[in-house]
Short mmCIF file of the C-alpha atoms (twelve columns), coordinates in Angstrom:
data_MODEL
# 
_entry.id   MODEL 
# 
loop_
_atom_site.group_PDB 
_atom_site.id 
_atom_site.type_symbol 
_atom_site.label_atom_id 
_atom_site.label_alt_id 
_atom_site.label_comp_id 
_atom_site.label_asym_id 
_atom_site.label_seq_id 
_atom_site.Cartn_x 
_atom_site.Cartn_y 
_atom_site.Cartn_z 
_atom_site.pdbx_PDB_model_num 
ATOM 1   C CA . MET A 1   -1.519  -3.908  19.135  1 
ATOM 2   C CA . ASP A 2   -2.846  -0.593  20.384  1 
ATOM 3   C CA . PRO A 3   -3.488  2.953   19.044  1 
ATOM 4   C CA . LEU A 4   0.176   3.985   19.420  1 
ATOM 5   C CA . ASP A 5   1.325   1.056   17.265  1 
ATOM 6   C CA . LEU A 6   -1.069  2.084   14.511  1 
ATOM 7   C CA . LYS A 7   -0.043  5.738   14.789  1 
ATOM 8   C CA . ILE A 8   3.556   4.630   14.218  1 
ATOM 9   C CA . ILE A 9   2.503   2.695   11.099  1 
ATOM 10  C CA . ARG A 10  0.452   5.671   9.904   1 
ATOM 11  C CA . THR A 11  3.429   8.011   10.332  1 
ATOM 12  C CA . MET A 12  5.741   5.730   8.336   1 
ATOM 13  C CA . GLY A 13  3.221   5.277   5.557   1 
ATOM 14  C CA . PHE A 14  1.421   2.220   4.296   1 
ATOM 15  C CA . ARG A 15  1.401   2.516   0.515   1 
ATOM 16  C CA . PRO A 16  4.414   2.070   -1.830  1 
ATOM 17  C CA . TYR A 17  3.438   4.860   -4.199  1 
ATOM 18  C CA . GLY A 18  2.343   8.476   -4.296  1 
ATOM 19  C CA . SER A 19  2.248   11.469  -6.613  1 
ATOM 20  C CA . ARG A 20  5.178   13.132  -4.819  1 
ATOM 21  C CA . PRO A 21  8.614   11.865  -3.715  1 
ATOM 22  C CA . GLN A 22  8.708   10.254  -0.291  1 
ATOM 23  C CA . GLU A 23  10.870  11.558  2.552   1 
ATOM 24  C CA . PRO A 24  12.991  8.524   3.641   1 
ATOM 25  C CA . GLY A 25  13.728  10.154  7.005   1 
ATOM 26  C CA . ARG A 26  10.178  9.394   8.128   1 
ATOM 27  C CA . PHE A 27  11.333  5.867   9.016   1 
ATOM 28  C CA . ARG A 28  13.804  7.047   11.650  1 
ATOM 29  C CA . PRO A 29  12.554  6.400   15.205  1 
ATOM 30  C CA . SER A 30  13.602  9.950   16.134  1 
ATOM 31  C CA . TYR A 31  11.384  11.397  13.381  1 
ATOM 32  C CA . ILE A 32  8.405   9.216   14.321  1 
ATOM 33  C CA . ALA A 33  8.858   10.034  18.009  1 
ATOM 34  C CA . HIS A 34  8.917   13.765  17.278  1 
ATOM 35  C CA . GLN A 35  5.727   13.515  15.200  1 
ATOM 36  C CA . LEU A 36  3.880   11.590  17.915  1 
ATOM 37  C CA . GLY A 37  5.271   13.320  20.995  1 
ATOM 38  C CA . VAL A 38  6.871   10.212  22.506  1 
ATOM 39  C CA . GLU A 39  10.430  9.083   23.218  1 
ATOM 40  C CA . PRO A 40  12.536  7.478   20.434  1 
ATOM 41  C CA . GLU A 41  13.148  4.452   22.673  1 
ATOM 42  C CA . THR A 42  9.394   3.947   22.892  1 
ATOM 43  C CA . VAL A 43  9.144   3.896   19.095  1 
ATOM 44  C CA . LYS A 44  12.071  1.452   18.822  1 
ATOM 45  C CA . ALA A 45  10.461  -0.875  21.357  1 
ATOM 46  C CA . ARG A 46  7.076   -0.767  19.603  1 
ATOM 47  C CA . LEU A 47  8.629   -1.459  16.188  1 
ATOM 48  C CA . ALA A 48  10.619  -4.357  17.630  1 
ATOM 49  C CA . ARG A 49  7.456   -5.803  19.157  1 
ATOM 50  C CA . MET A 50  5.514   -5.554  15.881  1 
ATOM 51  C CA . GLU A 51  8.423   -7.166  14.019  1 
ATOM 52  C CA . GLU A 52  8.687   -9.997  16.547  1 
ATOM 53  C CA . ALA A 53  4.935   -10.629 16.328  1 
ATOM 54  C CA . GLY A 54  5.166   -10.864 12.530  1 
ATOM 55  C CA . PHE A 55  2.851   -7.924  11.822  1 
ATOM 56  C CA . ILE A 56  5.807   -6.066  10.280  1 
ATOM 57  C CA . ARG A 57  7.512   -8.739  8.193   1 
ATOM 58  C CA . PHE A 58  10.257  -6.484  6.835   1 
ATOM 59  C CA . TYR A 59  10.812  -3.054  5.309   1 
ATOM 60  C CA . GLN A 60  10.904  -3.001  1.537   1 
ATOM 61  C CA . VAL A 61  11.820  -0.709  -1.321  1 
ATOM 62  C CA . TYR A 62  9.510   -0.440  -4.317  1 
ATOM 63  C CA . PRO A 63  11.004  1.224   -7.400  1 
ATOM 64  C CA . ASN A 64  8.909   3.834   -9.154  1 
ATOM 65  C CA . PHE A 65  7.022   1.716   -11.699 1 
ATOM 66  C CA . ARG A 66  7.621   4.372   -14.356 1 
ATOM 67  C CA . HIS A 67  11.298  3.351   -14.415 1 
ATOM 68  C CA . LEU A 68  10.071  -0.048  -15.606 1 
ATOM 69  C CA . GLY A 69  7.650   1.371   -18.163 1 
ATOM 70  C CA . LEU A 70  4.690   0.359   -16.004 1 
ATOM 71  C CA . GLU A 71  1.519   1.800   -14.531 1 
ATOM 72  C CA . GLY A 72  -0.471  0.246   -11.702 1 
ATOM 73  C CA . SER A 73  -4.176  0.037   -10.835 1 
ATOM 74  C CA . ALA A 74  -6.453  -2.023  -8.615  1 
ATOM 75  C CA . TYR A 75  -9.905  -3.409  -9.409  1 
ATOM 76  C CA . LEU A 76  -12.634 -4.724  -7.132  1 
ATOM 77  C CA . PHE A 77  -14.169 -8.014  -8.274  1 
ATOM 78  C CA . ARG A 78  -17.164 -9.756  -6.729  1 
ATOM 79  C CA . VAL A 79  -17.335 -13.549 -6.432  1 
ATOM 80  C CA . PRO A 80  -20.432 -14.497 -4.382  1 
ATOM 81  C CA . ASP A 81  -19.509 -18.136 -3.670  1 
ATOM 82  C CA . GLU A 82  -16.672 -18.653 -1.127  1 
ATOM 83  C CA . ASP A 83  -15.368 -21.875 -2.720  1 
ATOM 84  C CA . ARG A 84  -15.437 -20.299 -6.161  1 
ATOM 85  C CA . LYS A 85  -13.677 -17.244 -4.761  1 
ATOM 86  C CA . ALA A 86  -10.835 -19.367 -3.344  1 
ATOM 87  C CA . GLU A 87  -10.456 -21.039 -6.735  1 
ATOM 88  C CA . ALA A 88  -10.518 -17.645 -8.477  1 
ATOM 89  C CA . ILE A 89  -7.666  -16.416 -6.273  1 
ATOM 90  C CA . ARG A 90  -5.607  -19.504 -7.143  1 
ATOM 91  C CA . ARG A 91  -6.176  -18.843 -10.850 1 
ATOM 92  C CA . VAL A 92  -5.354  -15.133 -10.566 1 
ATOM 93  C CA . GLU A 93  -2.051  -15.648 -8.717  1 
ATOM 94  C CA . PRO A 94  0.058   -16.583 -11.818 1 
ATOM 95  C CA . VAL A 95  -1.041  -13.496 -13.817 1 
ATOM 96  C CA . ASP A 96  2.048   -11.568 -14.908 1 
ATOM 97  C CA . GLY A 97  2.503   -8.216  -13.204 1 
ATOM 98  C CA . LEU A 98  0.218   -9.068  -10.272 1 
ATOM 99  C CA . VAL A 99  1.152   -6.930  -7.247  1 
ATOM 100 C CA . GLU A 100 -1.379  -7.675  -4.477  1 
ATOM 101 C CA . ILE A 101 -4.642  -9.459  -3.758  1 
ATOM 102 C CA . HIS A 102 -6.822  -8.110  -0.959  1 
ATOM 103 C CA . ASN A 103 -9.368  -10.737 0.025   1 
ATOM 104 C CA . PHE A 104 -12.326 -9.272  1.925   1 
ATOM 105 C CA . LEU A 105 -14.957 -11.105 3.939   1 
ATOM 106 C CA . GLY A 106 -17.908 -11.648 1.632   1 
ATOM 107 C CA . PRO A 107 -17.873 -11.582 -2.180  1 
ATOM 108 C CA . GLU A 108 -15.333 -8.773  -2.721  1 
ATOM 109 C CA . MET A 109 -11.684 -9.184  -3.685  1 
ATOM 110 C CA . CYS A 110 -9.323  -6.448  -4.838  1 
ATOM 111 C CA . VAL A 111 -6.692  -7.258  -7.476  1 
ATOM 112 C CA . ASP A 112 -3.792  -4.793  -7.715  1 
ATOM 113 C CA . LEU A 113 -1.784  -5.207  -10.924 1 
ATOM 114 C CA . SER A 114 0.767   -3.512  -13.162 1 
ATOM 115 C CA . TYR A 115 0.579   -3.097  -16.930 1 
ATOM 116 C CA . HIS A 116 2.602   -1.676  -19.825 1 
ATOM 117 C CA . SER A 117 -0.213  -0.051  -21.808 1 
ATOM 118 C CA . PRO A 118 -4.008  0.317   -21.986 1 
ATOM 119 C CA . HIS A 119 -4.047  -2.693  -24.326 1 
ATOM 120 C CA . ASP A 120 -2.079  -4.758  -21.790 1 
ATOM 121 C CA . LEU A 121 -4.494  -3.689  -19.036 1 
ATOM 122 C CA . SER A 122 -7.524  -4.651  -21.149 1 
ATOM 123 C CA . ARG A 123 -5.999  -8.069  -21.836 1 
ATOM 124 C CA . LYS A 124 -5.381  -8.700  -18.147 1 
ATOM 125 C CA . LEU A 125 -8.845  -7.510  -17.136 1 
ATOM 126 C CA . ARG A 126 -10.439 -9.922  -19.615 1 
ATOM 127 C CA . LEU A 127 -8.380  -12.723 -18.089 1 
ATOM 128 C CA . LEU A 128 -9.320  -11.713 -14.544 1 
ATOM 129 C CA . SER A 129 -13.002 -11.500 -15.487 1 
ATOM 130 C CA . ASP A 130 -12.816 -15.042 -16.856 1 
ATOM 131 C CA . PHE A 131 -11.206 -16.283 -13.638 1 
ATOM 132 C CA . THR A 132 -13.597 -14.499 -11.256 1 
ATOM 133 C CA . GLY A 133 -16.806 -14.616 -13.262 1 
ATOM 134 C CA . ASP A 134 -17.231 -10.855 -12.766 1 
ATOM 135 C CA . PRO A 135 -17.428 -9.112  -16.172 1 
ATOM 136 C CA . SER A 136 -17.703 -5.594  -14.705 1 
ATOM 137 C CA . PRO A 137 -15.144 -4.955  -11.942 1 
ATOM 138 C CA . ASP A 138 -14.856 -1.460  -10.469 1 
ATOM 139 C CA . ARG A 139 -11.591 0.470   -10.687 1 
ATOM 140 C CA . PHE A 140 -10.586 0.881   -7.037  1 
ATOM 141 C CA . TYR A 141 -7.410  2.996   -7.080  1 
ATOM 142 C CA . ASP A 142 -4.371  3.853   -9.192  1 
ATOM 143 C CA . ARG A 143 -0.725  3.607   -8.157  1 
ATOM 144 C CA . ARG A 144 0.160   7.206   -8.942  1 
ATOM 145 C CA . MET A 145 3.906   7.838   -9.020  1 
ATOM 146 C CA . PRO A 146 6.101   10.846  -9.871  1 
ATOM 147 C CA . GLU A 147 7.152   11.400  -13.465 1 
ATOM 148 C CA . VAL A 148 10.722  10.251  -14.138 1 
ATOM 149 C CA . THR A 149 13.192  12.480  -15.953 1 
ATOM 150 C CA . ARG A 150 16.227  10.230  -16.301 1 
ATOM 151 C CA . ILE A 151 17.132  6.573   -16.754 1 
ATOM 152 C CA . LEU A 152 18.522  4.881   -13.648 1 
ATOM 153 C CA . THR A 153 22.032  3.477   -14.012 1 
ATOM 154 C CA . PRO A 154 22.978  -0.152  -13.278 1 
ATOM 155 C CA . LEU A 155 24.580  1.089   -10.028 1 
ATOM 156 C CA . ASP A 156 21.313  2.786   -9.039  1 
ATOM 157 C CA . TRP A 157 19.494  -0.499  -9.598  1 
ATOM 158 C CA . ARG A 158 22.130  -2.412  -7.596  1 
ATOM 159 C CA . ILE A 159 21.537  -0.045  -4.675  1 
ATOM 160 C CA . LEU A 160 17.770  -0.549  -4.910  1 
ATOM 161 C CA . LYS A 161 18.257  -4.316  -5.102  1 
ATOM 162 C CA . SER A 162 20.443  -4.255  -1.985  1 
ATOM 163 C CA . LEU A 163 17.708  -2.351  -0.134  1 
ATOM 164 C CA . ARG A 164 14.759  -4.262  -1.630  1 
ATOM 165 C CA . TYR A 165 13.855  -6.325  1.447   1 
ATOM 166 C CA . ARG A 166 16.070  -4.520  3.974   1 
ATOM 167 C CA . ALA A 167 15.111  -0.916  3.371   1 
ATOM 168 C CA . ARG A 168 16.324  0.302   6.765   1 
ATOM 169 C CA . ARG A 169 19.778  -1.261  6.589   1 
ATOM 170 C CA . PRO A 170 22.720  1.161   7.035   1 
ATOM 171 C CA . LEU A 171 24.012  2.618   3.775   1 
ATOM 172 C CA . ALA A 172 27.514  1.529   4.815   1 
ATOM 173 C CA . GLU A 173 26.299  -2.081  4.463   1 
ATOM 174 C CA . VAL A 174 24.818  -1.259  1.066   1 
ATOM 175 C CA . ALA A 175 28.169  0.220   -0.002  1 
ATOM 176 C CA . ASP A 176 29.947  -3.012  0.968   1 
ATOM 177 C CA . ASP A 177 27.278  -5.024  -0.829  1 
ATOM 178 C CA . VAL A 178 27.551  -3.163  -4.150  1 
ATOM 179 C CA . GLY A 179 31.311  -2.503  -3.965  1 
ATOM 180 C CA . VAL A 180 31.476  1.301   -3.924  1 
ATOM 181 C CA . SER A 181 32.108  3.935   -1.267  1 
ATOM 182 C CA . ARG A 182 29.517  4.934   1.313   1 
ATOM 183 C CA . LYS A 183 29.727  8.492   -0.020  1 
ATOM 184 C CA . THR A 184 28.790  7.294   -3.510  1 
ATOM 185 C CA . VAL A 185 25.851  5.280   -2.187  1 
ATOM 186 C CA . ARG A 186 24.639  8.238   -0.122  1 
ATOM 187 C CA . ARG A 187 24.830  10.574  -3.115  1 
ATOM 188 C CA . ARG A 188 22.945  8.127   -5.367  1 
ATOM 189 C CA . TYR A 189 20.382  7.300   -2.682  1 
ATOM 190 C CA . ASP A 190 19.616  10.938  -1.918  1 
ATOM 191 C CA . ARG A 191 19.271  11.777  -5.599  1 
ATOM 192 C CA . MET A 192 16.858  8.904   -6.230  1 
ATOM 193 C CA . ALA A 193 14.862  9.909   -3.147  1 
ATOM 194 C CA . ARG A 194 14.558  13.507  -4.356  1 
ATOM 195 C CA . GLU A 195 13.435  12.298  -7.778  1 
ATOM 196 C CA . GLY A 196 10.803  9.926   -6.383  1 
ATOM 197 C CA . SER A 197 12.569  6.913   -7.883  1 
ATOM 198 C CA . PHE A 198 11.595  4.630   -5.003  1 
ATOM 199 C CA . PHE A 199 9.222   4.242   -2.058  1 
ATOM 200 C CA . VAL A 200 9.902   2.581   1.300   1 
ATOM 201 C CA . VAL A 201 7.105   0.844   3.214   1 
ATOM 202 C CA . PRO A 202 6.731   -1.796  5.914   1 
ATOM 203 C CA . ALA A 203 5.507   -5.124  4.543   1 
ATOM 204 C CA . VAL A 204 2.721   -6.088  6.932   1 
ATOM 205 C CA . ASP A 205 0.663   -9.194  7.595   1 
ATOM 206 C CA . PRO A 206 -2.826  -8.086  8.756   1 
ATOM 207 C CA . GLY A 207 -3.445  -11.611 10.036  1 
ATOM 208 C CA . LYS A 208 -0.730  -11.067 12.647  1 
ATOM 209 C CA . ALA A 209 -2.261  -7.841  13.959  1 
ATOM 210 C CA . ALA A 210 -3.127  -9.301  17.350  1 
ATOM 211 C CA . GLY A 211 -6.294  -7.884  18.848  1 
ATOM 212 C CA . ILE A 212 -7.416  -5.773  15.884  1 
ATOM 213 C CA . LEU A 213 -9.317  -6.041  12.602  1 
ATOM 214 C CA . LEU A 214 -8.333  -4.060  9.514   1 
ATOM 215 C CA . TYR A 215 -11.148 -2.802  7.311   1 
ATOM 216 C CA . GLU A 216 -12.133 -0.101  4.853   1 
ATOM 217 C CA . LEU A 217 -15.119 2.224   4.820   1 
ATOM 218 C CA . LEU A 218 -16.377 3.422   1.436   1 
ATOM 219 C CA . PHE A 219 -18.168 6.766   1.776   1 
ATOM 220 C CA . TYR A 220 -20.804 7.879   -0.731  1 
ATOM 221 C CA . THR A 221 -21.631 11.587  -0.611  1 
ATOM 222 C CA . THR A 222 -24.092 14.031  -2.175  1 
ATOM 223 C CA . PRO A 223 -23.071 16.349  -5.054  1 
ATOM 224 C CA . GLN A 224 -23.051 19.178  -2.501  1 
ATOM 225 C CA . ALA A 225 -20.248 17.575  -0.467  1 
ATOM 226 C CA . ASP A 226 -16.973 19.518  -0.392  1 
ATOM 227 C CA . GLU A 227 -13.626 19.506  1.426   1 
ATOM 228 C CA . SER A 228 -15.346 20.343  4.696   1 
ATOM 229 C CA . THR A 229 -17.270 17.067  4.401   1 
ATOM 230 C CA . VAL A 230 -14.001 15.160  4.072   1 
ATOM 231 C CA . SER A 231 -12.583 17.045  7.065   1 
ATOM 232 C CA . ARG A 232 -15.591 16.090  9.192   1 
ATOM 233 C CA . ILE A 233 -15.252 12.445  8.160   1 
ATOM 234 C CA . LEU A 234 -11.550 12.398  9.037   1 
ATOM 235 C CA . HIS A 235 -12.211 14.086  12.362  1 
ATOM 236 C CA . ALA A 236 -14.850 11.480  13.203  1 
ATOM 237 C CA . LEU A 237 -12.479 8.618   12.291  1 
ATOM 238 C CA . GLU A 238 -9.240  10.148  13.596  1 
ATOM 239 C CA . GLU A 239 -8.667  7.717   16.447  1 
ATOM 240 C CA . ARG A 240 -8.899  4.680   14.150  1 
ATOM 241 C CA . CYS A 241 -7.893  5.892   10.662  1 
ATOM 242 C CA . ILE A 242 -4.627  4.681   9.084   1 
ATOM 243 C CA . TYR A 243 -4.927  6.401   5.691   1 
ATOM 244 C CA . HIS A 244 -7.525  7.721   3.262   1 
ATOM 245 C CA . TYR A 245 -7.923  8.392   -0.465  1 
ATOM 246 C CA . ALA A 246 -10.470 8.987   -3.207  1 
ATOM 247 C CA . PRO A 247 -11.390 5.797   -5.132  1 
ATOM 248 C CA . ALA A 248 -10.780 5.824   -8.885  1 
ATOM 249 C CA . SER A 249 -14.417 4.860   -9.545  1 
ATOM 250 C CA . ARG A 250 -17.422 6.653   -8.054  1 
ATOM 251 C CA . ALA A 251 -19.079 3.228   -7.941  1 
ATOM 252 C CA . LEU A 252 -16.863 2.623   -4.894  1 
ATOM 253 C CA . GLY A 253 -17.751 5.881   -3.220  1 
ATOM 254 C CA . ASN A 254 -16.330 9.378   -3.176  1 
ATOM 255 C CA . PHE A 255 -13.971 8.772   -0.284  1 
ATOM 256 C CA . ASP A 256 -12.300 5.706   1.240   1 
ATOM 257 C CA . ALA A 257 -10.569 5.139   4.583   1 
ATOM 258 C CA . LEU A 258 -8.492  2.243   5.924   1 
ATOM 259 C CA . LEU A 259 -9.154  1.767   9.637   1 
ATOM 260 C CA . TYR A 260 -8.657  -0.689  12.459  1 
ATOM 261 C CA . ALA A 261 -11.109 -1.958  15.062  1 
ATOM 262 C CA . GLU A 262 -10.712 -3.866  18.297  1 
ATOM 263 C CA . SER A 263 -13.993 -5.741  17.778  1 
ATOM 264 C CA . ALA A 264 -16.484 -6.524  15.030  1 
ATOM 265 C CA . GLY A 265 -19.060 -4.357  16.767  1 
ATOM 266 C CA . GLU A 266 -16.774 -1.351  16.527  1 
ATOM 267 C CA . ILE A 267 -16.850 -1.564  12.726  1 
ATOM 268 C CA . GLU A 268 -20.598 -0.960  12.713  1 
ATOM 269 C CA . GLU A 269 -20.192 1.786   15.311  1 
ATOM 270 C CA . MET A 270 -17.706 3.635   13.083  1 
ATOM 271 C CA . ARG A 271 -19.882 3.058   10.011  1 
ATOM 272 C CA . GLN A 272 -22.815 4.692   11.773  1 
ATOM 273 C CA . ARG A 273 -20.622 7.530   13.017  1 
ATOM 274 C CA . GLY A 274 -19.574 8.270   9.441   1 
ATOM 275 C CA . ARG A 275 -23.106 7.884   8.094   1 
ATOM 276 C CA . ALA A 276 -24.368 10.540  10.527  1 
ATOM 277 C CA . ILE A 277 -22.181 13.226  8.934   1 
ATOM 278 C CA . PRO A 278 -24.146 15.684  6.733   1 
ATOM 279 C CA . GLU A 279 -23.789 15.062  2.959   1 
ATOM 280 C CA . VAL A 280 -22.884 11.376  3.530   1 
ATOM 281 C CA . THR A 281 -25.541 9.167   1.910   1 
ATOM 282 C CA . LYS A 282 -24.091 5.672   2.390   1 
ATOM 283 C CA . VAL A 283 -21.127 3.967   4.094   1 
ATOM 284 C CA . VAL A 284 -20.068 0.433   3.087   1 
ATOM 285 C CA . PRO A 285 -17.525 -1.604  5.125   1 
ATOM 286 C CA . LEU A 286 -15.016 -4.046  3.615   1 
ATOM 287 C CA . VAL A 287 -13.272 -6.250  6.202   1 
ATOM 288 C CA . PHE A 288 -9.915  -7.798  5.306   1 
ATOM 289 C CA . HIS A 289 -9.674  -11.593 5.322   1 
ATOM 290 C CA . GLY A 290 -6.226  -11.735 3.697   1 
ATOM 291 C CA . TRP A 291 -3.625  -9.462  2.088   1 
ATOM 292 C CA . THR A 292 -0.954  -11.058 -0.116  1 
ATOM 293 C CA . GLU A 293 1.856   -9.604  -2.245  1 
ATOM 294 C CA . TYR A 294 3.123   -11.171 -5.484  1 
ATOM 295 C CA . THR A 295 6.361   -9.495  -6.539  1 
ATOM 296 C CA . ASP A 296 8.771   -12.170 -7.806  1 
ATOM 297 C CA . TRP A 297 8.359   -10.581 -11.241 1 
ATOM 298 C CA . LEU A 298 9.465   -7.230  -9.793  1 
ATOM 299 C CA . ASP A 299 12.651  -8.752  -8.376  1 
ATOM 300 C CA . ALA A 300 13.355  -10.300 -11.779 1 
ATOM 301 C CA . ALA A 301 12.817  -6.914  -13.466 1 
ATOM 302 C CA . ILE A 302 15.285  -5.283  -11.061 1 
ATOM 303 C CA . ASP A 303 17.828  -8.038  -11.757 1 
ATOM 304 C CA . GLU A 304 17.430  -7.387  -15.480 1 
ATOM 305 C CA . ARG A 305 18.080  -3.651  -15.011 1 
ATOM 306 C CA . VAL A 306 21.166  -4.462  -12.947 1 
ATOM 307 C CA . ARG A 307 22.423  -6.665  -15.777 1 
ATOM 308 C CA . VAL A 308 21.731  -4.493  -18.815 1 
ATOM 309 C CA . GLY A 309 21.027  -1.009  -17.405 1 
# 
């Protein structure tokens, strides 16, 4: 993989949530090519190569969790012993509503989960603390999604199910799959997109990113830091940054960036580059060891909505 591959991924988007509706057109090679100043055929060839290598496993649709009565958050746990950490991950995997586990080199592991209520979240956090031995995890980020103003119909859910693991398939195929006209599917799809009822993202396997390492940098800043500080950080990281956000807990910094490196030494180089920016007091790297999704429960929830509406 090279910088152009990662720019393509960055343009498509990496996270299946957001406070505003997503523009589905951003997945078209013509759109990506226009944004990056390259030819559409170049984008098609790069996507095909990443798919063949297994870095892009498929393109998936995530429904807006609010349609399922759910919220989502991620917490960073620390398990200092590697063997105990592997056992903790095995114990966490069956937890209902688990979305992702990000396993970092070292003691850290991030558990991304969904929940119906604050009480449900508290129950799950107690369970996770028992499994990991960490009684005080830090809230890493929240899966913010648009408010929903209507209930999706069974046909809407059938369309989302048809697109679930083939998000870029032609809508004519979806129409054949669900048994309605292409015009009807297009109308429903466009309406759900405008409402923010779903998000499309590539499902990636960081372990198949040949020649690169994925990692995060957590930036801690002074109280005097402002938007110009963030701008300077982003400018310094531009060539390697995939996305950025503000962590939910200040214990994990005031600013976080997902980046890639071509060597382990480059991670330290970028950490020092960020640390040299005025108003930055500390920069902590987290290097990905594994990144796994757990969404069988989500497929079952979609099936239930298809059945009963």
